[in-house]
C-alpha positions in Angstrom: 28.9 25.0 12.5 28.8 28.0 10.2 26.1 30.6 10.5 24.0 31.6 7.5 25.7 35.0 7.8 29.1 33.4 7.5 28.1 31.4 4.4 26.3 34.3 2.7 29.3 36.7 3.3 31.8 34.1 1.9 29.5 33.4 -1.0 29.3 37.1 -1.9 33.0 37.9 -1.3 34.3 34.9 -3.3 31.8 35.0 -6.2 29.6 32.0 -5.4 26.2 33.8 -5.4 24.7 37.2 -4.5 21.5 39.1 -4.9 20.7 39.9 -8.5 20.2 43.4 -10.1 21.9 45.2 -7.3 22.5 48.3 -9.5 18.8 48.8 -9.5 18.1 48.0 -5.9 17.7 44.3 -6.4 14.5 42.2 -6.3 13.9 39.6 -3.6 14.1 36.0 -4.6 16.5 36.3 -7.5 20.2 35.5 -7.3 23.2 35.6 -9.7 25.8 32.8 -9.5 29.2 34.4 -9.8 32.2 32.7 -11.4 32.8 30.2 -8.6 29.2 29.5 -8.0 28.4 28.9 -11.7 31.3 26.5 -11.9 30.2 24.7 -8.7 26.6 24.5 -9.9 27.8 23.1 -13.3 29.9 20.4 -11.6 27.0 19.5 -9.3 24.6 19.2 -12.3 27.2 17.1 -14.1 27.5 14.8 -11.1 23.7 14.4 -11.0 23.5 13.8 -14.8 26.3 11.1 -14.5 24.3 9.2 -11.7 20.7 9.7 -12.7 20.9 9.9 -16.5 24.0 8.1 -17.7 24.5 5.4 -15.1 20.7 4.7 -15.0 20.5 4.5 -18.8 17.9 7.2 -19.0 17.0 9.8 -21.6 17.5 13.6 -21.1 15.4 16.3 -22.7 15.2 20.1 -22.6 11.7 21.4 -22.7 10.5 25.1 -22.9 10.2 27.1 -19.7 7.1 28.8 -21.0 4.0 26.6 -21.5 0.4 27.3 -22.6 -2.3 27.7 -20.0 -4.0 24.4 -21.1 -1.0 22.4 -19.7 -1.6 23.8 -16.2 -5.3 23.4 -16.4 -4.7 19.7 -17.0 -2.0 19.3 -14.4 -4.1 21.0 -11.7 -1.6 23.8 -11.0 -4.1 26.6 -11.8 -6.5 25.3 -9.2 -4.2 24.0 -6.5 -0.7 25.4 -6.6 -1.1 27.8 -3.8 0.6 29.1 -0.6 -1.1 30.9 2.3 -0.8 34.6 2.3 -1.5 37.2 5.0 -1.0 40.9 4.4 0.0 43.4 7.0 -2.7 46.1 7.5 -0.1 48.7 8.4 2.9 48.3 6.1 1.2 46.3 3.3 4.0 43.6 3.3 2.8 40.1 2.4 3.9 37.1 4.5 3.7 33.4 4.2 1.1 32.7 6.9 2.1 29.1 7.6 5.7 30.1 8.1 4.7 32.8 10.6 2.8 30.2 12.6 5.7 27.7 12.5 8.1 30.4 13.7 5.9 31.4 16.6 4.5 28.1 17.8 5.3 24.4 18.2 3.4 23.6 15.0 5.8 22.0 12.5 3.6 21.6 9.5 1.2 24.5 9.4 0.8 24.2 5.6 -1.3 21.0 6.1 -3.8 22.8 8.4 -5.4 25.0 5.8 -6.0 28.8 5.7 -8.9 29.0 8.2 -7.0 27.2 11.0 -3.7 29.1 10.3 -5.7 32.3 10.6 -7.0 31.1 14.0 -3.5 30.3 15.2 -2.3 33.8 14.2 -5.0 35.3 16.3 -4.6 32.9 19.3 -0.8 33.5 19.5 -0.9 37.2 18.8 1.4 36.9 15.9 2.7 40.3 14.6 4.1 41.5 11.3 7.9 40.8 11.2 8.4 43.9 9.2 6.6 46.6 11.3 5.3 44.8 14.4 1.6 45.4 13.6 -0.9 42.8 14.8 -2.1 40.3 12.2 -5.0 38.9 14.2 -8.2 38.9 12.2 -6.4 39.6 8.9 -7.6 37.2 6.2 -5.4 34.3 5.2 -5.9 33.6 1.5 -4.5 31.1 -1.0 -2.1 32.7 -3.4 -1.2 31.0 -6.7 2.5 30.8 -7.2 2.8 30.7 -10.9 4.2 33.6 -13.0 1.7 34.4 -15.8 2.7 35.7 -19.2 1.3 36.2 -22.7 2.5 34.2 -25.7 2.5 36.3 -28.8 1.7 39.9 -29.5 -1.2 41.8 -27.9 -3.3 39.8 -25.5 -1.8 36.7 -27.2 -2.3 33.2 -25.8 -2.2 32.9 -22.0 0.8 31.0 -20.7 2.9 30.5 -17.6 6.5 30.0 -16.6 6.7 26.4 -15.6 6.6 25.9 -11.8 8.4 22.5 -12.2 10.3 20.8 -15.0 8.2 17.7 -14.7 5.3 19.0 -16.9 7.7 19.4 -19.8 8.4 15.7 -19.7 4.7 14.6 -19.2 3.3 16.6 -22.1 5.9 15.1 -24.4 5.2 11.5 -23.4 3.4 10.5 -26.6 6.6 11.2 -28.5 9.1 10.1 -25.8 7.5 6.7 -25.6 8.4 6.2 -29.3 12.0 7.0 -28.6 11.9 4.3 -25.8 10.4 1.9 -28.4 7.2 1.7 -26.4 8.8 -0.4 -23.8 8.5 0.1 -20.0 10.2 0.9 -17.8 12.1 3.9 -19.0 13.2 7.2 -17.5 13.5 10.8 -18.7 15.5 13.4 -17.0 15.7 17.2 -17.2 17.8 19.8 -15.6 16.6 23.4 -15.9 15.0 26.5 -14.4 11.6 26.6 -12.8 9.7 29.6 -11.4 7.5 30.2 -8.4 6.3 33.6 -7.3 7.1 33.1 -3.6 5.3 35.3 -1.2 8.3 35.9 1.0 11.6 34.7 -0.4 14.2 34.2 2.3 17.4 32.6 3.4 19.5 33.3 0.4 19.2 30.7 -2.3 17.1 28.4 -0.1 13.8 29.9 -1.1 13.9 31.9 -4.3 11.6 32.7 -7.2 13.8 31.3 -10.0 15.6 28.1 -9.3 17.0 25.0 -10.9 15.5 21.5 -10.7 17.0 18.2 -11.7 14.2 15.8 -12.1 13.8 12.2 -13.1 10.4 10.8 -14.2 10.5 7.0 -14.4 7.6 5.5 -16.3 6.6 2.0 -15.1 4.0 -0.7 -15.7 2.5 -1.0 -12.2 1.6 -4.6 -12.6 4.9 -6.0 -14.0 7.8 -3.7 -13.4 10.0 -4.0 -10.3 13.1 -2.0 -9.4 16.5 -3.7 -8.8 16.0 -3.2 -5.1 18.7 -5.7 -4.3 21.3 -3.2 -5.5 20.5 -0.8 -2.6 18.9 -3.1 0.0 21.9 -2.8 2.3 22.3 1.0 1.9 22.0 2.6 5.4 19.6 5.5 5.7 18.3 7.7 8.4 14.5 7.8 8.2 12.0 10.1 10.0 8.8 8.2 9.3 5.2 9.6 9.7 4.7 7.3 12.7 7.8 8.7 14.4 6.7 12.2 13.6 3.3 11.6 15.2 4.8 9.9 18.3 5.4 12.1 21.4 9.0 10.9 21.7 9.5 10.0 18.0 12.9 10.5 16.5 14.7 9.7 13.2 16.3 6.3 13.2 18.9 4.4 11.2 17.9 1.3 9.1 18.6 -0.1 5.7 16.5 0.5 2.6 15.7 -3.2 2.4 14.5 -3.4 6.0 12.4 -0.3 5.6 10.7 -1.6 2.4 10.1 -5.1 3.9 8.5 -3.6 7.0 6.3 -1.3 5.0 7.8 1.9 6.3 8.6 2.9 2.8 5.4 2.0 0.9 6.8 1.7 -2.6 9.7 -0.5 -3.8 10.4 2.1 -6.4 10.6 5.0 -3.9 12.8 2.8 -1.7 15.1 2.1 -4.6 15.6 5.8 -5.4 16.2 6.6 -1.8 19.1 4.2 -1.8 20.5 5.5 -5.1 20.2 9.1 -3.9 21.9 8.3 -0.5 25.0 7.1 -2.4 24.9 10.2 -4.6 24.6 12.6 -1.6 27.6 10.9 0.0 29.5 11.2 -3.3 29.0 15.0 -3.6 29.8 15.8 0.0 26.6 16.1 2.0 27.3 15.6 5.7 25.4 12.4 6.4 25.3 13.3 10.1 23.1 16.3 9.1 20.9 14.5 6.6 17.8 12.4 6.7 14.8 11.2 4.7 11.4 12.5 6.1 8.1 10.9 5.2 5.2 13.2 4.3 2.4 13.2 6.8 -1.1 12.5 5.5 -2.0 16.2 5.4 1.1 17.0 3.4 0.7 14.4 0.6 0.0 15.8 -2.8 -3.3 14.6 -4.3 -1.4 12.4 -6.8 1.1 10.9 -4.3 0.6 7.5 -2.8 3.8 7.8 -0.8 6.3 10.7 -0.6 9.6 11.3 1.2 11.8 14.4 1.4 15.5 14.3 1.6 16.3 16.9 4.2 19.6 18.6 5.2 20.3 20.5 8.3 21.6 24.0 7.7 22.0 26.8 10.2 20.1 24.8 12.7 17.0 24.1 10.6 16.0 21.2 8.4 15.3 22.1 4.7 13.9 19.9 1.9 16.5 19.4 -0.9 14.8 16.6 -2.8 11.3 15.1 -3.1 10.7 11.4 -3.9 7.1 10.7 -4.9 5.1 7.8 -6.4 2.8 9.9 -8.6 0.7 6.9 -9.9 -1.0 7.6 -13.3 -2.4 11.0 -12.3 -0.3 13.1 -14.6 -0.5 11.0 -17.8 -4.3 10.4 -17.3 -5.0 14.1 -16.8 -3.0 15.1 -19.9 -4.8 12.3 -21.9 -8.2 13.5 -20.7 -7.5 17.2 -21.6 -5.5 16.8 -24.8 -7.2 13.9 -26.5 -3.8 12.3 -27.2 -2.8 8.8 -26.3 -0.7 8.6 -23.1 -0.6 4.8 -23.0 1.8 2.1 -23.9 0.8 -1.2 -25.5 1.5 -4.2 -23.3 1.9 -7.3 -25.5 0.5 -10.5 -24.0 2.7 -13.6 -24.0 -0.2 -15.4 -25.8 -3.3 -14.0 -27.4 -6.4 -14.0 -25.1 -10.1 -14.5 -26.1 -12.3 -12.2 -24.0 -15.9 -11.1 -23.9 -16.3 -7.4 -24.8 -19.5 -5.4 -24.5 -20.2 -3.4 -27.7 -22.8 -1.0 -29.0 -23.6 -0.1 -32.6 -26.1 2.8 -32.2 -28.7 3.3 -34.9 -27.8 6.8 -36.0 -30.8 7.0 -38.3 -32.9 7.0 -35.1 -30.5 9.1 -32.9 -30.1 11.9 -35.4 -33.8 12.9 -35.7 -34.2 12.4 -31.9 -31.2 14.3 -30.5 -30.1 16.5 -33.4 -26.6 17.9 -32.8 -26.2 15.8 -29.7 -26.5 12.5 -31.5 -22.8 12.0 -31.8 -22.2 12.7 -28.1 -25.1 10.3 -27.2 -23.4 7.6 -29.3 -20.1 8.2 -27.5 -21.8 8.1 -24.1 -23.5 4.8 -25.0 -20.1 3.3 -25.9 -18.5 4.5 -22.7 -21.4 3.2 -20.6 -21.2 -0.3 -22.3 -17.5 -0.6 -21.3 -18.1 0.7 -17.8 -21.5 -0.9 -16.9 -22.9 -3.5 -19.3 -25.8 -4.3 -16.9 -27.2 -0.9 -17.6 -28.5 -2.3 -21.0 -30.6 -5.0 -19.4 -33.7 -2.7 -19.2 -35.8 -1.6 -22.1 -34.2 1.9 -22.0 -30.8 3.1 -21.1 -29.9 6.5 -19.6 -26.8 8.5 -20.5 -25.6 11.9 -19.4 -24.6 14.5 -22.1 -23.5 18.0 -21.1 -25.1 17.5 -17.6 -28.5 16.4 -19.1 -29.8 12.9 -18.7 -31.1 11.4 -21.9 -33.0 8.1 -22.4 -32.4 5.8 -25.4 -34.3 2.6 -26.2 -31.9 -0.3 -25.6 -32.7 -1.8 -29.1 -31.6 1.5 -30.7 -28.2 1.1 -28.9 -27.8 -2.4 -30.5 -25.9 -3.7 -27.4 -24.1 -7.0 -27.6 -21.4 -9.0 -26.0 -18.9 -10.3 -28.5 -15.9 -12.7 -28.1 -12.7 -11.0 -29.4 -9.1 -12.1 -29.5 -6.7 -9.6 -28.1 -2.9 -9.6 -28.4 -2.4 -7.1 -25.6 -3.8 -4.0 -23.9 -3.0 -0.3 -23.6 -1.6 0.6 -20.2 -1.3 4.1 -18.7 2.2 4.0 -17.0 2.7 5.1 -13.4 5.4 7.6 -12.6 8.1 7.6 -9.9 9.7 10.9 -9.4 12.9 12.0 -7.6 13.0 15.8 -7.9 16.1 17.6 -6.7 16.4 21.3 -5.9 19.8 22.1 -7.3 20.2 25.4 -5.5 19.3 24.0 -2.1 21.7 21.1 -2.6 24.4 23.6 -3.6 23.8 25.7 -0.5 24.0 22.5 1.6 27.3 21.6 0.1 28.8 25.0 0.8 27.6 25.1 4.4 28.5 21.5 5.1 32.0 22.1 3.6 32.6 25.3 5.6 35.6 24.9 8.0 37.7 27.1 10.2 41.1 26.1 11.6 44.6 27.4 12.2 47.6 26.9 9.9 51.1 28.0 11.0 49.5 30.1 13.8 47.2 31.8 11.4 43.4 31.4 11.3 41.9 30.4 8.0 38.5 29.6 6.5 38.2 26.9 3.9 35.6 24.9 2.0 36.3 21.1 2.2 34.4 20.5 -1.1 34.7 17.2 -2.8 37.3 17.6 -5.6 34.7 16.5 -8.1 32.6 19.5 -7.2 35.2 22.2 -6.5 34.9 25.2 -8.9 38.6 25.2 -9.5 40.7 22.0 -9.7 44.1 23.6 -9.1 45.8 26.9 -8.7 49.3 27.7 -9.9 51.5 30.2 -8.1 55.0 31.5 -9.1 56.5 32.2 -5.7 57.6 35.7 -6.8 56.4 37.7 -9.7 59.7 39.3 -10.7 61.6 36.1 -11.8 61.2 35.5 -15.5 62.2 31.8 -15.1 59.6 31.2 -12.4 56.9 33.0 -14.4 57.7 31.0 -17.6 57.6 27.7 -15.8 54.4 28.6 -14.0 52.8 29.5 -17.3 53.9 26.1 -18.7 52.5 24.2 -15.8 49.2 26.1 -16.1 49.1 25.2 -19.8 49.8 21.5 -19.1 47.1 21.3 -16.5 44.5 23.0 -18.7 45.4 20.7 -21.6 44.7 17.8 -19.3 41.1 19.2 -18.9 41.6 20.7 -15.4 40.0 24.1 -14.4 43.1 26.1 -13.4 43.6 29.5 -11.9 46.9 31.3 -12.3 47.6 33.8 -9.5 50.7 35.8 -8.9 49.2 38.7 -6.9 50.1 39.2 -3.2 51.9 37.1 -0.7 51.9 33.3 -1.2 50.0 32.9 2.1 47.2 35.2 0.9 47.0 33.3 -2.3 46.6 30.1 -0.4 43.8 31.6 1.7 41.9 32.8 -1.4 42.0 29.3 -2.9 41.1 27.6 0.4 38.0 29.8 0.7 36.7 28.7 -2.7 37.6 25.0 -2.0 40.4 24.6 -4.6 41.8 21.1 -3.6 45.4 21.6 -4.8 47.8 24.5 -5.2 51.0 24.2 -7.3 53.8 26.5 -6.3 56.8 27.2 -8.5 59.8 28.3 -6.4 63.5 28.6 -6.9 64.3 25.4 -4.8 62.6 23.4 -7.5 64.9 24.7 -10.2 68.2 24.1 -8.4 70.3 21.0 -8.6 71.0 18.5 -11.4 67.7 16.6 -11.3 64.5 17.5 -13.1 62.6 20.7 -12.3 60.1 20.3 -9.5 57.2 22.2 -8.0 55.3 21.8 -4.7 51.8 20.5 -4.6 49.8 21.5 -1.6 46.6 19.7 -0.4 43.9 22.0 0.8 42.5 20.3 3.9 45.8 19.4 5.6 48.0 22.0 4.0 50.6 19.2 3.5 53.0 19.6 0.6 55.0 17.3 -1.6 57.6 18.1 -4.3 56.7 16.6 -7.7 58.6 16.7 -11.0 57.1 19.2 -13.4 56.7 16.4 -16.0 54.5 14.4 -13.6 52.3 17.2 -12.1 49.5 17.1 -14.7 49.2 13.3 -14.7 49.2 13.1 -10.9 46.6 15.8 -10.4 44.4 14.4 -13.2 44.4 11.0 -11.3 43.8 12.5 -7.9 40.8 14.4 -9.3 39.3 11.4 -11.1 36.4 10.2 -9.0 36.7 6.7 -10.5 40.3 6.1 -9.1 41.4 5.3 -5.6 44.6 7.3 -5.6 44.7 9.9 -2.8 47.1 12.6 -1.6 48.4 10.2 1.0 49.6 8.0 -1.9 51.3 11.1 -3.4 53.0 11.7 0.0 54.2 8.1 0.0 55.6 8.3 -3.5 57.3 11.7 -3.2 57.6 12.4 0.5 56.3 15.4 2.4 58.3 18.6 2.4 58.4 21.5 4.8 58.5 24.9 3.2 58.2 28.4 4.5 56.0 29.5 1.7 52.8 29.0 3.6 53.2 32.3 5.4 55.6 34.0 3.1 
């Protein structure tokens, strides 16, 4: 198993990712993706888009990353998007208090305990500042809001925030998005883009950073009528770490199927179960090691206020389990809140199969009486009477009815309200959709893929490091090497092969620097699945010119006609085909060459 140091050193050396702004000393929590990392990240996002947008038939949007303050007042982020902070009295460095407790005790979920209890645990266990060793006992543990604040426009402008999740960009646009979906449920909207959290103590490379990328899907459903196609994933095998197992003294993750877990009520939502099954297949597709992967259910103290059931996909990296995706049934919380604060309609009209005749309480307040009695509050009183009639018709049985306006209780004669119950024919009703959300942390998935793909072995007596990345994700599809750099014919043919491969849509690197062995090692370390070597042996004889194609993981080589190389590699790299390098070996035969260590 690779250490974090091994992974971070390789990532920096080979251009996957590294701390940003190094020329100015750097700022914790910000990383730059180098050429290989940007390509890997792009391929990962494309694979996600293919599965969760295209194959699911969903819509994709791109919303602004800066949003006005009102959005986050409605969403609750201004009041409850906090982490626990404790500051060292000696060096002044701030730390994530719950992480300190988890690192020094057996407590696994200190975040759920609250600031007061976390402060007590810091004192009980004599926890010290990791930076300078000063005692943190009796230092206050406070909630710290994680959002980055900004100002929209010149001067003081309009207060705004960098979005802490991409989801709100989808929710606030629901009134228009539902029109694009022709007002029919269910429908899904995806978004891939940056989000920002002012982390107290960024750490572990790109695992916990302040600017990161999310890939989120918000599925809008009618909770009474819409069911997921659970049968498509019922037999998918998953490893679950349920809340019950976490609470048990000897509890452990266990293997089951999605269908069994939903049927037994372990997974409380059919929709969440469905997306766990879909995601399991996707993780396997992109190369997550399933022996180091599980779904963990949130404990009651962890559940967000809006979530009825929530599971995290977790991967094991450098000996620890990290969350890489969250799956939540968010109910109607988000749309209801935005409807309440914005005054816009966040509902969808559900058409009945047949019209229904129903009794509906109504009021028709006498404004000629309410105006002189309540002045400027008359309109609010009328609205309050209408709301009360819908909510509690029995309140109009007495001679007077009481409503609350701006915190003040006001009495109105019932006859002035003109309360009545009328029979009306309805063709349907307005429904506030519920939301099911899989939210993927792209950076954490990417780190998982790099560590899970990290390998060390020996080839021809020489130790090597390589990344066994799935070819679909590899930053470079193939590398082309002329065996020597002083033979014009080899160079010309290598250039032609490179052009052919690029014309076929492959990402190709042309490398003629250094020994061929060193060139192989460079490509192995970045996960390039195939290397094409142009040597003199391939140009001799009466037959067509040939080149060797080397497979990364086994270092096996086959000799392939130049005219066939582009087509063969294009097929091997196509995730939709079943052709493998073994098939290539069967077709062309394995060859032994001495170029591996040349």
